[in-house]
PASEBA-1860 file (N, C-alpha, C; in nm, 3 decimals):
! residues 98
1> MAMSSTNV> -3.711/1.600/-9.768/-3.644/1.536/-9.656/-3.688/1.602/-9.526 ~ -3.719/1.521/-9.427/-3.765/1.573/-9.297/-3.649/1.629/-9.217 ~ -3.679/1.733/-9.143/-3.577/1.793/-9.056/-3.554/1.702/-8.936 ~ -3.429/1.694/-8.895/-3.401/1.614/-8.776/-3.428/1.698/-8.652 ~ -3.451/1.629/-8.544/-3.470/1.694/-8.416/-3.361/1.642/-8.323 ~ -3.268/1.730/-8.289/-3.154/1.688/-8.208/-3.132/1.787/-8.095 ~ -3.113/1.732/-7.974/-3.082/1.813/-7.857/-2.981/1.738/-7.771 ~ -2.899/1.814/-7.700/-2.811/1.755/-7.599/-2.890/1.749/-7.469
9> LAQRSWNW> -2.894/1.631/-7.409/-2.965/1.613/-7.282/-2.873/1.631/-7.162 ~ -2.748/1.588/-7.178/-2.651/1.596/-7.069/-2.512/1.579/-7.128 ~ -2.413/1.629/-7.052/-2.275/1.618/-7.100/-2.177/1.626/-6.985 ~ -2.070/1.553/-6.998/-1.952/1.568/-6.913/-1.839/1.601/-7.009 ~ -1.788/1.723/-7.002/-1.686/1.770/-7.097/-1.568/1.675/-7.104 ~ -1.520/1.653/-7.225/-1.406/1.565/-7.254/-1.432/1.423/-7.205 ~ -1.561/1.384/-7.199/-1.596/1.252/-7.150/-1.707/1.194/-7.237 ~ -1.828/1.247/-7.223/-1.941/1.196/-7.300/-2.045/1.303/-7.320
17> TLFRHDGR> -2.131/1.281/-7.423/-2.246/1.366/-7.450/-2.364/1.274/-7.481 ~ -2.478/1.303/-7.420/-2.600/1.227/-7.446/-2.692/1.314/-7.530 ~ -2.725/1.265/-7.648/-2.812/1.335/-7.742/-2.949/1.267/-7.748 ~ -3.052/1.347/-7.772/-3.179/1.293/-7.822/-3.178/1.332/-7.970 ~ -3.174/1.231/-8.056/-3.164/1.254/-8.200/-3.276/1.177/-8.268 ~ -3.368/1.251/-8.328/-3.482/1.190/-8.397/-3.554/1.088/-8.308 ~ -3.572/1.123/-8.181/-3.647/1.039/-8.088/-3.566/0.928/-8.023 ~ -3.439/0.914/-8.059/-3.354/0.809/-8.002/-3.253/0.874/-7.907
25> LVLSVLCG> -3.207/0.800/-7.807/-3.100/0.847/-7.721/-2.969/0.792/-7.775 ~ -2.876/0.881/-7.803/-2.746/0.844/-7.858/-2.638/0.896/-7.765 ~ -2.551/0.806/-7.723/-2.440/0.840/-7.635/-2.313/0.848/-7.717 ~ -2.245/0.961/-7.709/-2.117/0.982/-7.774/-2.010/0.983/-7.665 ~ -1.918/0.887/-7.671/-1.814/0.873/-7.569/-1.679/0.900/-7.632 ~ -1.602/0.989/-7.571/-1.467/1.017/-7.620/-1.373/0.908/-7.570 ~ -1.311/0.838/-7.664/-1.223/0.725/-7.632/-1.082/0.754/-7.680 ~ -0.989/0.670/-7.635/-0.850/0.683/-7.678/-0.766/0.756/-7.575
33> SVAMYPVE> -0.639/0.769/-7.609/-0.548/0.842/-7.521/-0.472/0.946/-7.602 ~ -0.380/0.904/-7.684/-0.309/0.999/-7.770/-0.398/1.038/-7.888 ~ -0.454/0.939/-7.953/-0.549/0.962/-8.062/-0.689/0.949/-8.004 ~ -0.760/1.061/-7.999/-0.896/1.061/-7.943/-0.996/1.039/-8.055 ~ -1.101/0.961/-8.026/-1.205/0.933/-8.125/-1.336/0.906/-8.051 ~ -1.448/0.942/-8.114/-1.577/0.917/-8.050/-1.631/0.779/-8.085 ~ -1.697/0.717/-7.989/-1.776/0.598/-8.012/-1.918/0.637/-7.980 ~ -2.006/0.625/-8.078/-2.144/0.670/-8.061/-2.239/0.553/-8.079
41> IQLDDDEM> -2.323/0.534/-7.978/-2.416/0.421/-7.979/-2.556/0.470/-7.945 ~ -2.656/0.402/-8.000/-2.792/0.426/-7.959/-2.817/0.344/-7.834 ~ -2.874/0.407/-7.731/-2.902/0.334/-7.608/-3.010/0.229/-7.635 ~ -2.990/0.110/-7.580/-3.092/0.007/-7.590/-3.192/0.026/-7.475 ~ -3.294/-0.059/-7.470/-3.400/-0.042/-7.369/-3.347/-0.048/-7.226 ~ -3.255/-0.142/-7.201/-3.199/-0.154/-7.066/-3.118/-0.029/-7.028 ~ -3.040/0.021/-7.122/-2.959/0.140/-7.096/-3.047/0.263/-7.075 ~ -3.156/0.273/-7.151/-3.249/0.385/-7.132/-3.314/0.377/-6.993
49> AMFRAGGQ> -3.349/0.257/-6.951/-3.408/0.240/-6.817/-3.307/0.278/-6.709 ~ -3.180/0.241/-6.728/-3.076/0.279/-6.631/-3.061/0.430/-6.626 ~ -3.066/0.498/-6.741/-3.055/0.643/-6.745/-3.173/0.707/-6.672 ~ -3.292/0.657/-6.697/-3.410/0.714/-6.631/-3.403/0.696/-6.480 ~ -3.352/0.582/-6.436/-3.343/0.553/-6.292/-3.224/0.620/-6.225 ~ -3.111/0.625/-6.296/-2.988/0.671/-6.233/-2.930/0.801/-6.284 ~ -2.993/0.859/-6.386/-2.947/0.988/-6.437/-2.804/0.985/-6.489 ~ -2.732/1.094/-6.466/-2.597/1.108/-6.519/-2.500/1.006/-6.461
57> RAVDRLAR> -2.522/0.962/-6.339/-2.433/0.859/-6.283/-2.442/0.730/-6.362 ~ -2.561/0.695/-6.408/-2.577/0.576/-6.491/-2.505/0.594/-6.624 ~ -2.512/0.715/-6.680/-2.442/0.742/-6.806/-2.291/0.739/-6.783 ~ -2.245/0.789/-6.668/-2.102/0.781/-6.635/-2.054/0.636/-6.639 ~ -2.132/0.547/-6.579/-2.093/0.404/-6.575/-2.090/0.344/-6.716 ~ -2.192/0.373/-6.796/-2.197/0.322/-6.932/-2.081/0.379/-7.015 ~ -2.055/0.507/-7.001/-1.946/0.569/-7.076/-1.812/0.506/-7.038 ~ -1.792/0.476/-6.911/-1.668/0.412/-6.866/-1.654/0.275/-6.933
65> TVRDRPQD> -1.764/0.202/-6.941/-1.761/0.070/-7.006/-1.726/0.083/-7.154 ~ -1.787/0.180/-7.221/-1.758/0.202/-7.364/-1.612/0.241/-7.381 ~ -1.562/0.331/-7.297/-1.424/0.378/-7.308/-1.324/0.266/-7.281 ~ -1.354/0.182/-7.182/-1.263/0.073/-7.147/-1.261/-0.038/-7.251 ~ -1.374/-0.061/-7.318/-1.383/-0.172/-7.414/-1.459/-0.129/-7.539 ~ -1.407/-0.029/-7.612/-1.480/0.020/-7.730/-1.505/-0.088/-7.834 ~ -1.418/-0.187/-7.840/-1.436/-0.295/-7.938/-1.566/-0.372/-7.913 ~ -1.613/-0.374/-7.789/-1.738/-0.444/-7.757/-1.860/-0.371/-7.813
73> FRARHIAM> -1.843/-0.246/-7.852/-1.954/-0.164/-7.902/-1.943/-0.137/-8.051 ~ -1.847/-0.199/-8.116/-1.823/-0.174/-8.259/-1.948/-0.200/-8.343 ~ -2.020/-0.308/-8.314/-2.139/-0.342/-8.392/-2.251/-0.239/-8.374 ~ -2.250/-0.167/-8.262/-2.354/-0.067/-8.234/-2.312/0.074/-8.270 ~ -2.187/0.092/-8.308/-2.135/0.226/-8.339/-2.213/0.289/-8.454 ~ -2.253/0.413/-8.438/-2.322/0.488/-8.542/-2.217/0.568/-8.617 ~ -2.178/0.519/-8.733/-2.073/0.584/-8.812/-2.115/0.725/-8.853 ~ -2.021/0.816/-8.842/-2.039/0.954/-8.888/-2.156/1.026/-8.819
81> FQTRPGVT> -2.185/0.989/-8.696/-2.298/1.051/-8.625/-2.282/1.202/-8.617 ~ -2.162/1.250/-8.589/-2.140/1.394/-8.571/-2.171/1.475/-8.697 ~ -2.176/1.408/-8.813/-2.204/1.479/-8.938/-2.353/1.478/-8.972 ~ -2.433/1.412/-8.894/-2.577/1.406/-8.923/-2.642/1.542/-8.897 ~ -2.747/1.573/-8.973/-2.811/1.705/-8.958/-2.855/1.731/-8.815 ~ -2.818/1.848/-8.766/-2.862/1.894/-8.635/-2.770/1.862/-8.519 ~ -2.677/1.768/-8.536/-2.593/1.725/-8.424/-2.495/1.836/-8.384 ~ -2.422/1.890/-8.479/-2.326/1.997/-8.450/-2.397/2.119/-8.391
89> EAAARWRA> -2.513/2.152/-8.447/-2.588/2.267/-8.398/-2.638/2.244/-8.255 ~ -2.682/2.124/-8.225/-2.728/2.093/-8.089/-2.614/2.108/-7.989 ~ -2.496/2.059/-8.025/-2.379/2.071/-7.937/-2.343/2.219/-7.917 ~ -2.350/2.298/-8.022/-2.319/2.441/-8.012/-2.421/2.512/-7.923 ~ -2.550/2.478/-7.935/-2.652/2.539/-7.848/-2.625/2.504/-7.702 ~ -2.587/2.379/-7.676/-2.558/2.335/-7.540/-2.442/2.415/-7.482 ~ -2.335/2.428/-7.558/-2.217/2.502/-7.509/-2.252/2.650/-7.486 ~ -2.329/2.709/-7.576/-2.365/2.851/-7.563/-2.451/2.876/-7.440
97> AR> -2.530/2.778/-7.401/-2.618/2.793/-7.285/-2.544/2.774/-7.152 ~ -2.422/2.727/-7.158/-2.346/2.700/-7.036/-2.263/2.818/-6.999
END
């Protein structure tokens, strides 16, 4: 089995984390109010272009959309993303570097 390559590219604590996971950009957005849960989606071509052009502000806007209407992203949700190889370690490296 091949090793995964995962890194955190950007993060807003208690809001969202943008990962590069096996060459894909994956956005993890913390949703909910009393019961918090992540919605994790792979960025599509348009969203990647917005990130390249607008940086973290573009991700802020996308995360707000996901948080406000998580049901609209259900079909794109990557189930159990946080348990995939390298994801937890990438998040820990990011936190340790801050």
